[in-house]
N, C-alpha and C positions, 0 to 999 in steps of 0.2 A: 133711790139711794139716800139713806139717812132720813132724818126727820124733815117734814116740809118746813121750809123757811130757814133751815140751817145752812149757813155758808161754809163750804169746806175750808176756806182760809182761816176762819175763826176757830173751827174745831182743831185744825192743825196747830195753830198758835197756842191754844189751851193745852194740847197734848205735849207740845215742846216745853211749855212752862212747867207742867207737872212732872215731866221726865227729867228735869234738871238741866236741860239744854246741853247735854253732852258732858256734864260734870260728874266726876267721881270723887267723893269726899269733898275736900276743899280745893282740889287741883283740877283745873280745866283740862279736859281731854278732847282735843279738836277732832272733828270728823274729817276723813280724807276720802275723796271720791264717793261720798254718800254712805260709806260704811258706818254702821252703828258703833257706838262706843263699846258695847258688849262684845261685838265681833272683833274689834281692834284689840281689846284687852285679852281675849282668848287667843288671838293670833300671837300677841306679844308674849303671853305665858308660854306658848309652845316654842317660840323663837328664843326665849330666855334660856332654854336648854344649852344654847351655844355659849352662854355666859356663865353657866352654873359650874363649870370647871374651876373658875376663879372667884366667883361672887355668890353669895347666898342672900336669900330674903326669907322672911317668915319669923315666927316667934322665937325660934332658937338659932337664928342666923348669927354667924360669927365671921371673923376676918380669916380668909384663907390666903390664896395668892393675891387676891384683891380684897378691898374692904367690903363689908356687908352693905347692902343697898337699901335697907329699910329707910323710908323717909328721905330719900335722896333729893327729891325736888324741894327747893327752898333751903337746902343745906349748903354751907360754904364748902367748896371743893377742898379736900384735904381735912375735913372736919370730923372724921370718925375717930373717937378716942381709942388708943391702943393699936392703931395701925401706922406702920412706918411708910409714909408717903414720900415720893420723890421731892426734892427741893423745888423743882419747877411747879408741881401741883400745889404745894403748900404756899408758894409765893404768888400764885395766880390771882388771888382775891376774887375769884369767880364764885358766884352763887348759882347753883344748878337750877335751871328752868327747862321747860320742854324744848325750847329751841336750841340752847347750847348743849344740852345733854344729847339730843338727837344728833347734832353735829359731832360731838365727841365720840359717840358710839360708831359713827361712820368713819371718822378720821381723827383719832385722838391727838396725833402729832400736829395736825394743823390748828387745832383749838388751843392746845397747851404744849408748845414745843418743849422737848426735853422730858416729858413725862415717861413713865415706864410701862404704860399699858400697851400691849401689842396684841391686837385682834385683827388678824388678816383674813377677814371673811367677806370682803366686797359686798356688803349689805346695801340694799336699796334704801332710799330715803323713807319710803313707806314702811319697810321692815323695821328700821331704826325707830320710827315713830310708833310702831306697834309695841316695841319693847318699852319705850318711854311711857306709853299708855298703861301697860301692865305695871311698870314700876310706880306709877302714880297711885295705884291701888295698894301698894305696900308701904303705907305711911306710918305704921307703928314702929317705934324703935325696937331693936332686938332686946331680948330678955337680958337683964343684968347678969353678968357672969357667963354669957354665952361663950362657947369654946372659940378659941382663936388659934389658928394654925400658922404655918409658915408665912412670913410677910416679906415679900420681895421688893418693897419700896415703891409701889405704884403711886 
């Protein structure tokens, strides 16, 4: 198995270093239960369908019932121009990272009391993490002049 004299631990370490150690772009995407980042991102892409009624991602993403989510990680909560956020979200001084976005997806009211996001889909921590892993790949801002629909103050 392998070349004579090659130690599996060294090979594995080199492969992890070359693979980026579970990073996508500049945002770390942690592995959960040994699942690969690619599998988590794909699972998150599928789960994002639950969010797509209110949020958009991608080059033409706009604000609909919720703000567009391109580049959400590292962004100040309430920071998308042209979106009418709730006073609670604007006053939060929160900067989105993997941990607090995961918690917000699972229970937005606990993270920022008084915000207007209402997602009643009893999602597991793993599923929320998969959505965050997918969102980490959506780092480009929306195109200038992307359409903006009704804004309900999230």
